[in-house]
C-alpha positions as CSV (number, residue, x, y, z in Angstrom):
1,M,-0.1,-0.3,-0.3
2,N,1.5,3.1,-1.0
3,V,0.6,6.6,0.8
4,A,1.4,10.2,-0.3
5,L,0.2,13.3,1.2
6,S,-1.6,16.3,-0.2
7,I,-2.5,20.1,1.5
8,Q,-5.3,20.4,-0.7
9,R,-9.1,20.0,-0.8
10,I,-10.1,16.1,-1.2
11,D,-12.4,17.3,-4.4
12,R,-9.1,18.3,-5.7
13,I,-7.1,15.3,-6.0
14,K,-7.2,13.7,-9.4
15,T,-7.3,10.2,-8.5
16,E,-10.0,7.3,-9.1
17,A,-12.0,7.7,-6.4
18,C,-12.6,10.1,-2.9
19,I,-13.7,8.7,0.0
20,L,-16.3,10.8,2.1
21,F,-17.6,9.3,5.4
22,F,-21.1,10.4,6.9
23,F,-23.2,10.0,9.8
24,E,-27.1,8.9,9.6
25,E,-27.6,12.5,10.9
26,G,-26.8,13.8,7.5
27,D,-23.1,15.2,8.6
28,A,-19.9,14.7,6.9
29,L,-16.7,13.6,9.0
30,V,-15.1,16.6,6.8
31,T,-16.5,19.8,5.6
32,I,-17.2,19.4,2.3
33,Q,-16.3,22.9,0.3
34,S,-17.4,22.2,-3.1
35,P,-21.1,23.7,-3.8
36,A,-21.3,21.3,-7.0
37,L,-20.2,18.1,-4.7
38,I,-22.9,19.2,-2.2
39,R,-25.6,19.2,-4.8
40,L,-24.5,16.2,-6.4
41,L,-24.7,14.4,-2.9
42,R,-28.0,15.8,-2.0
43,E,-29.9,14.8,-5.1
44,W,-28.1,11.6,-4.6
45,S,-29.2,11.1,-1.5
46,K,-32.7,12.4,-1.9
47,K,-33.0,9.9,-5.0
48,T,-31.8,6.7,-3.4
49,G,-32.7,7.2,0.3
50,W,-29.4,6.5,1.5
51,K,-29.1,6.9,5.1
52,A,-25.3,6.5,5.8
53,Q,-26.2,3.1,8.1
54,R,-23.1,1.7,9.5
55,N,-20.7,0.3,6.9
56,S,-23.1,1.0,4.1
57,I,-21.4,2.2,0.9
58,E,-22.6,3.8,-2.2
59,I,-20.3,4.5,-5.5
60,I,-21.4,7.1,-7.6
61,P,-19.8,8.8,-10.7
62,S,-18.5,12.2,-9.7
63,H,-19.9,14.1,-12.7
64,T,-17.1,16.4,-12.8
65,T,-17.6,17.7,-9.1
66,T,-14.2,16.1,-8.2
67,A,-11.1,15.6,-10.1
68,G,-11.7,12.1,-9.4
69,N,-13.8,9.5,-11.6
70,F,-16.1,8.3,-8.4
71,V,-16.9,9.2,-5.2
72,L,-17.5,6.7,-2.6
73,L,-19.9,7.5,0.4
74,A,-19.3,5.4,3.6
75,G,-21.8,5.2,6.6
76,L,-20.9,5.5,10.1
77,G,-24.0,5.0,11.6
78,R,-25.5,7.1,14.4
79,K,-23.3,9.7,16.0
80,K,-24.1,8.7,19.5
81,D,-22.7,5.1,18.6
82,F,-19.6,6.3,16.9
83,H,-16.1,4.9,18.3
84,P,-12.8,4.7,16.6
85,G,-13.5,1.2,15.4
86,R,-16.3,2.6,13.3
87,L,-13.9,4.3,11.4
88,A,-11.5,1.7,10.6
89,Q,-14.4,-0.4,9.7
90,A,-16.2,1.9,7.3
91,A,-12.8,2.5,5.8
92,A,-12.5,-1.4,5.3
93,S,-15.9,-1.5,3.6
94,A,-15.1,1.2,1.4
95,V,-12.1,-0.5,-0.1
96,R,-13.6,-3.5,0.0
97,A,-16.6,-2.0,-2.1
98,G,-14.0,-0.3,-4.4
99,Q,-12.2,-3.8,-5.4
100,Q,-15.7,-4.7,-7.0
101,Y,-14.9,-2.0,-9.4
102,N,-11.6,-2.4,-9.8
103,L,-10.7,0.5,-7.8
104,T,-7.2,0.7,-6.3
105,Q,-6.6,4.7,-6.1
106,F,-8.2,6.9,-3.2
107,A,-8.2,10.3,-1.8
108,V,-9.3,10.4,1.8
109,S,-9.1,13.4,4.2
110,A,-7.5,13.1,7.5
111,S,-9.3,16.0,8.9
112,M,-12.5,15.7,11.4
113,N,-15.3,18.2,11.6
114,A,-18.4,16.4,12.9
115,G,-19.7,19.2,14.8
116,D,-20.6,18.1,18.6
117,L,-18.4,14.8,18.5
118,P,-15.0,15.2,20.3
119,P,-12.9,15.6,17.7
120,L,-9.7,13.1,16.8
121,P,-6.5,14.5,15.7
122,P,-5.6,14.1,12.0
123,E,-3.2,11.7,12.6
124,E,-5.4,9.4,14.6
125,I,-7.7,9.9,11.9
126,A,-5.0,8.8,9.1
127,R,-4.1,5.7,11.2
128,L,-7.7,4.5,11.7
129,I,-8.3,5.0,7.8
130,L,-5.1,3.5,6.8
131,R,-6.0,0.5,9.2
132,G,-9.3,0.0,7.7
133,F,-7.7,-0.2,4.0
134,G,-5.6,-2.5,5.1
135,S,-7.7,-5.1,6.7
136,G,-10.3,-4.4,4.3
137,S,-7.8,-5.2,1.2
138,Y,-6.8,-8.5,2.7
139,E,-7.7,-11.5,1.0
140,F,-6.2,-15.0,1.4
141,S,-6.3,-17.0,-1.8
142,A,-2.8,-19.3,-1.4
143,Y,-4.7,-22.3,-2.2
144,K,-7.0,-20.8,-4.9
145,S,-5.7,-21.6,-8.5
146,G,-4.7,-18.6,-10.6
147,S,-4.9,-16.1,-7.7
148,S,-3.9,-12.7,-8.7
149,E,-1.5,-10.2,-7.1
150,K,-2.9,-9.0,-3.6
151,M,-5.0,-6.2,-3.6
152,T,-3.2,-4.7,-0.5
153,K,-0.1,-4.1,-2.9
154,K,-1.9,-2.3,-5.7
155,L,-3.7,0.3,-3.3
156,A,-2.5,3.9,-3.6
157,I,-3.8,6.2,-1.3
158,V,-3.6,10.0,-1.0
159,L,-4.3,11.5,2.3
160,T,-5.4,14.9,2.4
161,Q,-5.2,17.7,4.8
162,D,-6.3,21.4,5.0
163,T,-3.2,22.6,6.7
164,P,0.5,21.5,6.7
165,T,1.1,21.3,10.4
166,A,0.3,17.5,10.6
167,A,2.5,16.8,7.8
168,A,5.2,15.4,9.6
169,A,3.1,13.5,12.0
170,L,1.0,12.0,8.7
171,I,3.9,11.0,7.1
172,K,5.0,8.9,10.2
173,I,1.8,7.4,10.7
174,A,1.8,6.2,6.9
175,E,5.0,4.6,7.3
176,E,3.9,2.8,10.8
177,E,1.1,1.5,9.3
178,K,2.6,0.4,6.3
179,I,4.9,-1.8,8.6
180,V,2.1,-2.8,10.6
181,L,-0.1,-3.9,7.7
182,E,2.9,-5.8,6.2
183,T,3.5,-7.8,9.3
184,M,-0.1,-8.6,10.2
185,S,-0.5,-9.4,6.5
186,E,2.6,-12.3,6.9
187,V,1.1,-13.2,10.1
188,R,-2.2,-13.4,9.0
189,D,-1.5,-15.6,6.0
190,L,0.1,-18.2,8.6
191,A,-3.2,-17.9,10.7
192,N,-5.2,-19.0,7.8
193,Q,-3.5,-22.0,6.9
194,P,-5.0,-25.2,7.9
195,G,-4.2,-28.0,10.1
196,N,-2.7,-29.8,7.6
197,E,0.0,-27.1,6.7
198,A,0.4,-25.4,10.0
199,Y,1.0,-28.2,12.5
200,P,3.4,-27.6,15.1
201,E,6.5,-28.7,13.5
202,A,5.4,-26.2,10.6
203,I,4.4,-23.5,12.9
204,A,7.8,-23.5,14.6
205,A,9.8,-23.1,11.1
206,K,7.8,-20.4,9.8
207,V,8.0,-18.5,13.2
208,R,11.6,-19.1,13.4
209,S,12.2,-17.8,9.8
210,L,10.0,-14.6,10.7
211,A,12.0,-14.0,13.7
212,R,15.3,-13.8,11.8
213,K,13.9,-11.5,9.2
214,Y,13.0,-8.9,12.0
215,G,15.5,-9.3,14.4
216,V,13.8,-11.1,17.4
217,S,15.5,-13.9,19.2
218,C,13.6,-17.4,18.8
219,T,14.1,-20.7,20.9
220,V,11.9,-23.4,20.5
221,L,11.6,-26.1,23.3
222,D,10.4,-29.4,21.8
223,E,8.8,-32.3,23.6
224,A,11.8,-33.5,25.5
225,D,12.4,-29.7,26.4
226,L,9.1,-29.9,27.8
227,R,9.2,-33.2,29.7
228,R,12.4,-31.9,31.4
229,K,10.5,-28.5,32.1
230,G,7.8,-30.4,33.7
231,C,5.2,-29.0,31.1
232,N,3.0,-32.1,31.8
233,A,-0.4,-30.2,31.3
234,L,1.0,-28.9,27.6
235,L,2.0,-32.2,27.0
236,A,-1.1,-34.3,27.9
237,V,-3.1,-32.1,25.1
238,A,-0.7,-33.3,22.6
239,R,-0.7,-37.0,23.4
240,G,-3.5,-37.9,21.0
241,S,-1.6,-36.2,17.8
242,R,1.3,-37.8,15.9
243,R,2.7,-34.2,15.6
244,P,4.4,-33.7,18.9
245,P,3.7,-30.3,20.7
246,C,6.4,-27.3,21.2
247,L,6.9,-24.1,23.0
248,I,8.1,-20.7,21.0
249,Q,10.0,-18.3,22.8
250,L,10.4,-15.0,21.4
251,K,12.5,-12.5,22.9
252,Y,12.7,-8.7,21.8
253,A,15.5,-6.6,23.8
254,G,13.8,-3.1,23.0
255,K,15.2,0.1,22.3
256,G,15.0,2.5,25.3
257,R,16.3,2.8,28.6
258,R,16.7,-0.6,30.5
259,Q,13.2,-2.0,31.4
260,T,11.6,-4.9,32.6
261,P,10.1,-7.0,29.8
262,V,6.1,-7.5,29.3
263,A,5.2,-11.2,28.7
264,L,2.6,-11.8,26.0
265,V,1.3,-15.5,26.2
266,G,-0.8,-17.4,23.1
267,K,-2.8,-20.6,23.0
268,T,-1.7,-21.7,19.8
269,I,-4.0,-25.1,19.0
270,T,-3.1,-25.9,15.2
271,F,-6.4,-27.7,15.3
272,D,-8.6,-28.7,17.9
273,S,-10.9,-31.7,17.6
274,G,-12.1,-31.7,21.2
275,G,-10.0,-34.9,22.2
276,I,-11.5,-37.7,23.6
277,S,-14.5,-35.3,24.3
278,L,-15.1,-35.1,20.7
279,K,-16.5,-31.8,19.3
280,P,-19.6,-32.3,16.9
281,G,-18.8,-32.6,13.2
282,K,-20.5,-29.6,12.1
283,G,-18.2,-26.7,12.4
284,M,-15.3,-28.3,13.4
285,E,-13.4,-27.2,10.1
286,W,-13.0,-23.5,11.8
287,M,-10.9,-25.1,14.7
288,K,-7.9,-24.6,12.6
289,F,-8.3,-20.8,13.7
290,D,-7.6,-22.2,17.6
291,K,-4.2,-21.2,17.2
292,C,-5.0,-17.5,16.7
293,G,-4.0,-16.2,20.0
294,G,-0.4,-17.2,19.5
295,M,-0.8,-15.5,16.2
296,A,-1.9,-12.2,17.6
297,V,1.1,-12.8,20.3
298,L,3.7,-13.2,17.3
299,A,2.3,-10.4,15.1
300,A,2.6,-7.9,18.2
301,I,6.1,-8.8,18.8
302,L,7.3,-8.9,15.3
303,T,5.5,-5.7,14.4
304,A,6.8,-3.9,18.0
305,A,10.4,-5.1,16.8
306,R,10.0,-3.6,13.5
307,L,8.8,0.0,14.9
308,K,11.5,-0.1,17.3
309,L,9.3,0.4,20.3
310,P,11.0,1.1,23.5
311,Q,9.6,-1.9,25.6
312,P,11.3,-5.0,25.6
313,L,8.9,-8.1,25.2
314,I,8.9,-11.9,25.3
315,A,6.4,-13.8,24.0
316,L,5.1,-17.4,24.4
317,M,3.4,-19.5,22.0
318,A,2.1,-22.9,23.4
319,V,1.9,-25.2,20.2
320,A,0.1,-28.2,19.9
321,E,-2.7,-30.3,18.1
322,N,-5.6,-31.8,20.0
323,M,-6.6,-35.2,18.7
324,P,-8.3,-38.3,19.7
325,G,-5.5,-40.7,19.1
326,G,-5.2,-44.2,20.9
327,N,-2.7,-42.4,23.4
328,A,-4.8,-39.3,24.0
329,T,-5.4,-38.1,27.5
330,R,-9.0,-39.3,28.6
331,P,-11.6,-37.6,30.8
332,G,-10.6,-38.3,34.5
333,D,-6.8,-38.3,33.8
334,I,-5.0,-36.1,36.4
335,V,-1.4,-34.5,35.5
336,K,0.9,-32.5,37.5
337,T,1.4,-29.2,35.7
338,R,5.1,-27.1,35.6
339,S,3.8,-25.1,38.8
340,G,3.3,-28.0,40.8
341,K,-0.4,-28.1,40.8
342,T,-2.3,-30.8,39.9
343,I,-5.6,-31.1,37.6
344,E,-8.0,-33.3,36.9
345,I,-9.2,-33.4,33.6
346,L,-12.5,-33.6,33.3
347,N,-13.1,-32.4,29.6
348,T,-10.3,-33.0,27.1
349,D,-12.2,-30.4,24.8
350,A,-11.0,-27.5,27.6
351,E,-7.6,-27.7,26.4
352,G,-6.5,-24.2,26.0
353,R,-6.2,-23.7,29.8
354,L,-4.0,-26.9,30.1
355,V,-1.4,-25.6,27.4
356,L,-1.6,-22.2,28.9
357,A,-1.2,-23.1,32.2
358,D,2.3,-24.2,31.5
359,A,2.9,-21.4,29.4
360,L,1.9,-18.7,32.1
361,S,4.1,-20.5,34.6
362,L,7.4,-20.2,32.2
363,A,6.6,-16.6,31.3
364,A,6.3,-15.5,35.1
365,D,10.1,-16.9,35.3
366,F,10.6,-14.1,33.7
367,K,9.4,-11.8,36.2
368,P,7.9,-9.5,33.8
369,S,6.3,-6.1,34.6
370,A,3.0,-7.6,33.3
371,I,1.6,-10.6,31.7
372,V,-1.3,-10.5,29.0
373,D,-2.4,-13.8,27.5
374,L,-4.7,-14.2,24.4
375,A,-6.6,-17.4,23.7
376,T,-9.7,-18.5,21.8
377,L,-10.6,-20.1,25.0
378,T,-14.4,-20.6,25.4
379,G,-17.6,-20.4,23.2
380,A,-19.1,-19.2,26.4
381,V,-17.5,-15.3,25.7
382,I,-19.9,-15.5,22.2
383,V,-22.9,-16.0,24.4
384,A,-21.5,-13.1,26.6
385,L,-20.5,-10.9,24.0
386,G,-21.2,-12.0,20.6
387,H,-18.6,-10.9,17.8
388,A,-18.4,-7.4,18.7
389,A,-15.8,-7.6,21.5
390,S,-13.4,-9.5,23.3
391,G,-13.8,-10.9,27.0
392,L,-11.1,-9.2,29.3
393,M,-10.2,-10.5,33.0
394,S,-7.4,-9.4,35.1
395,N,-6.0,-9.5,38.5
396,N,-5.2,-5.9,38.2
397,S,-7.4,-3.0,37.7
398,E,-4.7,-0.5,36.3
399,L,-3.9,-3.2,33.6
400,A,-7.4,-3.9,32.8
401,E,-8.2,-0.4,32.2
402,Q,-5.2,0.3,30.0
403,L,-5.9,-2.7,27.6
404,R,-9.6,-1.5,27.2
405,K,-8.4,2.0,26.4
406,A,-6.0,0.8,24.3
407,G,-8.8,-1.7,22.8
408,E,-11.1,1.2,22.3
409,A,-8.7,3.6,20.6
410,A,-7.5,0.7,18.2
411,G,-10.9,-0.4,17.3
412,D,-10.2,-3.7,18.8
413,R,-12.4,-3.6,21.6
414,V,-12.7,-5.6,24.8
415,W,-15.1,-5.9,27.7
416,P,-14.2,-6.5,31.4
417,L,-15.6,-9.5,33.3
418,P,-15.2,-9.9,36.9
419,L,-12.6,-12.4,38.1
420,W,-13.8,-12.5,41.6
421,Q,-12.6,-15.2,44.0
422,D,-16.3,-16.5,44.4
423,Y,-15.6,-18.1,40.8
424,E,-12.6,-20.2,41.8
425,D,-14.9,-22.3,44.0
426,D,-16.0,-24.0,40.6
427,I,-12.5,-25.1,39.5
428,Q,-11.4,-26.8,42.8
429,G,-11.0,-30.6,42.0
430,Q,-12.1,-33.6,43.9
431,F,-9.2,-35.9,43.5
432,A,-6.6,-32.8,42.4
433,D,-5.9,-29.4,43.4
434,L,-7.9,-28.5,40.3
435,K,-10.0,-29.3,37.6
436,N,-10.3,-28.0,34.0
437,I,-14.0,-27.4,33.7
438,G,-16.6,-25.9,36.1
439,D,-20.3,-26.5,36.4
440,G,-21.3,-25.0,33.1
441,S,-22.0,-21.7,34.2
442,A,-20.0,-18.3,33.8
443,G,-17.7,-20.3,31.5
444,T,-15.6,-17.5,30.4
445,I,-14.9,-16.4,33.7
446,V,-14.5,-19.7,35.3
447,G,-11.7,-20.2,32.3
448,G,-9.9,-17.1,33.5
449,A,-10.2,-17.9,37.3
450,F,-8.7,-21.2,36.3
451,L,-5.6,-19.3,34.3
452,R,-5.2,-17.2,37.3
453,Q,-3.8,-19.9,39.4
454,F,-0.8,-20.1,37.3
455,V,0.2,-16.6,37.7
456,P,1.9,-15.2,40.9
457,D,-0.2,-12.6,42.6
458,N,2.3,-10.1,42.8
459,I,2.5,-10.0,38.9
460,P,0.1,-7.6,37.2
461,W,-2.0,-10.3,34.5
462,A,-4.8,-10.3,32.1
463,H,-6.2,-12.9,30.1
464,I,-8.2,-11.5,26.5
465,D,-10.6,-14.3,25.4
466,I,-10.9,-13.8,21.7
467,A,-13.2,-17.0,20.7
468,G,-15.8,-14.6,19.6
469,T,-13.3,-12.2,17.6
470,A,-10.4,-14.2,16.1
471,W,-12.1,-15.3,12.7
472,L,-15.0,-14.6,10.5
473,E,-16.8,-17.3,9.1
474,K,-17.9,-15.6,6.2
475,A,-16.9,-12.4,4.2
476,K,-18.5,-9.4,5.8
477,K,-18.8,-5.8,4.3
478,Y,-15.5,-4.8,6.2
479,G,-13.6,-7.6,5.9
480,A,-12.7,-11.5,4.2
481,A,-13.5,-14.7,6.1
482,G,-10.8,-16.1,7.9
483,A,-8.6,-15.0,10.7
484,T,-8.6,-11.2,12.0
485,L,-5.7,-11.3,14.1
486,A,-7.8,-9.7,16.8
487,G,-6.0,-8.5,19.8
488,T,-2.9,-7.8,17.8
489,R,-4.0,-4.2,17.5
490,L,-5.2,-3.9,20.8
491,L,-1.6,-5.1,22.1
492,I,0.3,-2.5,19.9
493,E,-1.7,0.4,20.9
494,W,-1.0,-0.8,24.4
495,L,2.6,-0.6,24.2
496,F,2.3,2.6,22.4
497,Q,0.5,4.1,25.1
498,R,1.8,2.1,28.2
499,E,3.2,4.0,31.1
500,R,6.7,3.6,32.2
501,Q,5.9,3.1,35.9
502,P,5.5,-0.4,37.3
503,L,1.9,-1.2,37.8
504,K,0.7,-1.3,40.9
505,R,-0.7,-4.6,42.7
506,D,-4.6,-4.7,43.9
507,T,-7.0,-7.3,44.8
508,Q,-10.1,-8.3,43.5
């Protein structure tokens, strides 16, 4: 995606199409100064009844009212419902609609003059729009015969700005977003690969390659290493598969003054059949995306390294395939985790919390200033939040609020759920210290309560359940079917915004 900057009105940019964002109330995101264009838009709206509903798109010939050939009208919905993610989604919807007309050159304004709404600075407008363009133009076609060059590489964007004051900032934003987009596209390709291609050894090989490419240290703990380290919960998940598990450790040293690292942990189940507690056949094909927590963590640390962020990072990816083979773990089996706590495995389909139990224990050994784990952990989070937000649980209220705000700013939203001690009663084992499922109620929270047992109380920790946001089962106006890398944008935004002082410990 090539981005240029122009200090002039959007209607004067010679391009294939200019994009204008509108609210349902009739207001444009940016003031339109061309009387001829205003008349055209009024006549079109009156004729078609277009109301600028969220992600609705109209493509109309400009009839010489702009220097471009077309005008794309992108709906933002109602003003009272606006948040940054709406702008990114509308931009994604616009570029996807433009693709249908083979449009690859767009002009868009980085200004905001939406009256009563709190203004966003030009650099934030630009970041959100470019983010949307990158997401909306992505397609995974590696396994389709005769697939063409990716649309992302063909995009030419002109960012317009009324004054030159923000020019340097906009150029910097464009450079950063290009890096983010390139990195996320590479990792998204891996996330979209099926289980017969992206098995644990293949994942490890690809991650090694990406780590070398972007200057990140990579160590892969194989099955023997995991056994020596006592990671019996992770090993238990992989017993039914002929593919051995591994744990990938990535380290980025940071570029600022000497700081305590932040640890990112990702569930990376390359395919989840449920094991002996076999899932229903219908929809099981989507379980190739059970690796998306690890993919989000991978994209975040590679992006941080490419952007030369100051914060040192450690990323751990717990990689395994969950299959019902003859050597598979049985319901009722008991394993001793690396932490020394024992788990009664009552359901082998609650495997994500098992691999994370050992991974979180390893992460704690680095004595990080915070641990954030991402996982497609529970179907219950879809019941609670649908597909609009990921679930957030934490042992530290300040960390939780930082992540919530970062998600809001990035359009990668999370919603906090309580993690009161009451919920820990549901995971107390009858024949072991813990059991890996509760009684069926508060499933997402119980999953978080289980993970909390493997993080020392003095380390701020947060768990983000992305089961409802990690992939799209069918194409939307704003994105292609497949992996979304939910959580990546949140983590990057959080790392940008994170305060340098240590988080305070609190209790809940």
